[in-house]
C-alpha positions as CSV (number, residue, x, y, z in Angstrom):
1,M,149.2,-162.8,-76.6
2,R,146.1,-163.3,-78.7
3,F,144.0,-160.6,-80.4
4,I,140.5,-160.2,-81.8
5,D,140.3,-158.3,-85.0
6,E,136.7,-156.9,-85.2
7,I,135.6,-155.8,-88.6
8,G,132.4,-153.8,-88.6
9,F,130.3,-153.2,-91.7
10,S,126.8,-152.6,-92.9
11,L,124.9,-153.9,-95.9
12,K,122.8,-152.0,-98.4
13,P,119.2,-152.0,-97.3
14,G,117.4,-155.1,-98.6
15,Q,120.6,-157.1,-99.1
16,E,120.6,-158.9,-95.7
17,Q,118.9,-162.1,-96.8
18,A,121.1,-162.5,-99.9
19,F,124.2,-161.9,-97.8
20,Q,123.1,-164.5,-95.3
21,Q,122.6,-167.0,-98.1
22,W,126.0,-166.2,-99.5
23,L,127.6,-166.6,-96.1
24,V,126.0,-170.0,-95.5
25,K,127.4,-171.2,-98.9
26,N,130.9,-169.6,-98.6
27,E,131.8,-169.4,-94.9
28,D,134.0,-172.5,-95.0
29,A,136.0,-171.1,-97.9
30,L,136.2,-167.7,-96.3
31,A,137.6,-169.3,-93.1
32,K,140.3,-171.1,-95.1
33,A,141.4,-167.9,-96.9
34,Y,142.7,-166.2,-93.8
35,P,146.5,-166.2,-93.4
36,K,148.4,-168.6,-91.1
37,G,148.3,-167.4,-87.5
38,S,144.8,-166.0,-87.9
39,K,141.5,-167.8,-87.5
40,Y,138.1,-166.7,-88.8
41,L,135.7,-166.9,-85.9
42,G,132.5,-166.0,-87.7
43,T,130.4,-163.2,-89.0
44,F,127.6,-162.0,-86.8
45,V,124.6,-159.6,-86.8
46,V,124.9,-157.1,-84.0
47,I,121.9,-157.2,-81.6
48,Y,122.9,-154.6,-79.0
49,N,125.4,-151.9,-80.0
50,A,126.6,-148.7,-78.3
51,E,128.9,-147.9,-81.3
52,K,126.7,-146.7,-84.1
53,A,129.5,-146.1,-86.6
54,G,130.7,-149.7,-86.4
55,G,127.9,-151.1,-88.6
56,D,125.3,-153.7,-88.1
57,W,127.5,-156.7,-88.8
58,R,130.8,-157.9,-87.3
59,T,133.4,-160.4,-88.6
60,L,135.7,-161.6,-85.8
61,V,139.1,-163.0,-86.5
62,E,141.5,-164.3,-83.9
63,V,145.2,-163.4,-84.4
64,D,147.6,-165.5,-82.4
65,S,150.5,-163.2,-81.8
66,Y,152.2,-159.9,-82.4
67,G,154.4,-161.8,-84.8
68,T,151.4,-162.7,-86.9
69,L,150.3,-159.1,-86.9
70,D,153.8,-158.2,-88.1
71,T,153.9,-160.9,-90.8
72,V,150.5,-159.9,-92.1
73,A,151.5,-156.2,-92.3
74,A,154.9,-157.0,-93.9
75,G,153.3,-159.2,-96.5
76,G,150.6,-156.8,-97.4
77,Q,148.1,-159.5,-96.5
78,S,144.9,-158.8,-94.7
79,T,143.1,-160.5,-91.8
80,G,140.0,-159.3,-93.5
81,R,140.2,-155.6,-92.7
82,E,140.7,-153.5,-95.8
């Protein structure tokens, strides 16, 4: 079984361009920082959204199994969600 961890967030007004520049520079390192059994799929701006509380941005992380979820939880690690 594979899972998608969807992490929603918003930025402070006026910080969008700076965040995009940071993301371009740091996305490879960010992807490498995720624990074994998970894979950073990307960070995206939401265009259409029915869930207003989820924020304007989403980071998507693939988690490969229930076992990985257990390992991440037991180790106190994060797949990106804090």
